[in-house]
C-alpha angles and dihedrals in degrees: 000000000000092000092053092048091053092049091051091051095048114120119240119256116280129226127222113215121206116249106264116249124234123218123224100181137043090205105042114056090192092065094095135123133165091222110073095204094045089047092052090048092049102040109012123234125322093249096043093119095055106026097076091054089053096040114012089187131016107238119203124204116200127216115180146122116286091250095060099043094103094045093053090050092051091049091054089050091056089061091059097061135057125265131190116230114260100173132041086013093172089061109025115071124202113292105234100199128274098272095047091046102044102022097239132081122252108230140170118258120239116292094250091062097059122090128207119196131208108258098224099057095237096320098272122130093205111103095213091050090048091051091052089050093047092049089053089050090052093049092048091046095051092045090049091049092047090056089058097039092133092058101057141031105203133014117219110209122193122205106187122221091242088067094053094108087059105034097057125029136138092277103029136049116181092195093056092042089054092048092049091051090046091052091051091053096033090242118147116217137187115206118208132181136201092274089068089066097049101036106126099205100080097177092054096049090045091053092048098046094038093055092044094051092047092052094045089052089058102269129132114219097189144342134204116277114229110292115229112246095012114120120242117258094034117153133190133216124192120201128199128169135215124192110230120202113212096168138340089276101036128065127168133190118238112203122207113202122190117196121205133182119227092269092052094257133117094066108189131146132224112202105198126185112210116235097208116078120234112263099191110035095184091052091046090054090053096041115004111203142168131241119248091260094048094047089050090050097048094046093045088054091047092049090050089054090054091049092051088059095044106048094266094302121140121227114253090221130024125193119196120200129193135153098236134057119280110247117220090250091054092049092051091047091050093051090047092055096041101044090124093056113091097213126029125180126187111198127186112208114194127182093191096089116140093206122113131183135205122202109226129201133182116278122235092267094046092054090066092055126069113238094015118169125253104250109142123081111238122238090246132048127255112301118272107255096040110151125194116187114221104176137348089278106030139060141173115237124193105210089165115063146085113332108182095168091070095048131090091210105044106264135052129176113179111231092009095227142088130020107284119239122215131239117246111227117195121183111213097172130019142042141238136078117347088207089061089050089052094045091056091050091047092051093048091057086071097059102081103115094186096086143024097247124124092234146358120235089248134027116279089246087069100033098053095045090049091053093053091045089053091050091049092049089055095039103035094173093063104127117251095245138129115273137181107246093229088075090064099042 
């Protein structure tokens, strides 16, 4: 009886997925590496052959308070020289300097482009008055920069720590206000804080800022290499929702749709304002969703965006990611809009799983015996890419975990603390291998170009759409247009 109970409770076998490769050249298929920083150091960025023709030098405009002008300038100088890695040495290679890494020099824009702000935010001690003043500074700055758009590539904007009580409150976020204004005027910005000046690990901050500036200037550092088992002409759409309050009685859902090509490129947003008002506000707060008509409209618009980048062609397979369950109305709306696409998959990706896993190895005594049991916890967590099937339509995927293939010493666990929890992947529409579904999600965690990490906790389809949804929730009057993601990074 006990033996049968144990057998019934036994977990199904797990699968270990290979670490997805990144591509650093459209011409040389051998220019691949699973470590994004090592790949950049070895091969240069994906667009190295074309970027210098588009931008022979990357020109930086600076917007900051008078008191931090010199510090911002010194920070930009640190990006121009090489730095040996002093943290995460098994993962972070030497930073070679911006020109050697990206193939173009990093230079200051002309003097007339830069903006210096008054340090005391207009002299008032009232937070609301200071916020009004800061917002006017941001509007003036973006309009000024837009008038000189041919003289710079990226604007670096410093918000000092002493302004923190003003820059982020329950009803105002200066970062999101700046990004919304930048999107309206097609002006890319890079926000920095005081920690950027005092951060001790120079190689790491140079990698992070260097990659971000290159992307915001229009460059592509890497793309996904072809994924084994994934059909050609696959595309991905990430959906995230924000609840928009129009009045005390009326709430609407704003849907942010991010469209990706198979290699993770083509990052553009669709900000769509639902036409149908929310009937159950409490339910919408727990699980915002669209009506059938609105889902059909947002996906038709997203599909049109894909076609505009691909000569009018439809993808053969389309995968839709979101963090909440797909309601029946949403599924029907998706199938309405995508009737011309041969394969459609709707995948729920949740980070609220309560599962944990420990990687076990044989103890010293077990190693001397053949067939010994695994009883000793390993010094590192479960491998990144571990997949455990739960049902015929769901699986657990560890995107956080040990990734030895990206390390120069044999093991690498990003963050180096806590027991990683898996993502729960649930397929609501579609068929095929659940391991392939997991491999795509794993690969897409490596496509966030706004940092130097190996992976994000969730696929970029989810992360980018969430960021725009957050911006829209803070800036509800942002027009529902199509935007390049680099304007919101």
